[in-house]
Phi, psi and omega in degrees: 000319182298323178299315180293322178296321180290341177275006180062033174287152174295150184304319182296325180286324176299313180296316181297314180295318179295319179295321178297316178293322177298316178296316180298328178293342179249020181297335178300343179276359180093183183299318179298319177294322178298310183293313180299319180289325176296319178296317175298322178299323176297316179295312180298320179296318178295321177298318180297317181293317183292316184273336184075012183225152176270351186299313181293315175299324177296316178298317179296319178298316179298319179298318178296316179297318179295316179297319179294321179294326180280322184274331184307305181300327182286320187256343183254329182262129179244085183261004182283345177242142180294146181290141180253143178292148178283128179234165176088008178274131180236145178289140178262004180259000000 
């Protein structure tokens, strides 16, 4: 973000570019992760511009990571049922 600010870009473009790069850095999470992270990046960028500090966006990012770490196992992992082998796959060659 600082690089874009030093290039005298308007604040809205700095936030948009930073959010896009933030989202691309999380592309390994898939399309949903890209979009969700870009939206969070927009919020974090606006907080950075309004406050002039990175401390609050860093705190917010940590809070999101902690919440995801706590909620992830509960809502994303389904270990209560034994895994079943995949069947019905046929070769197309």
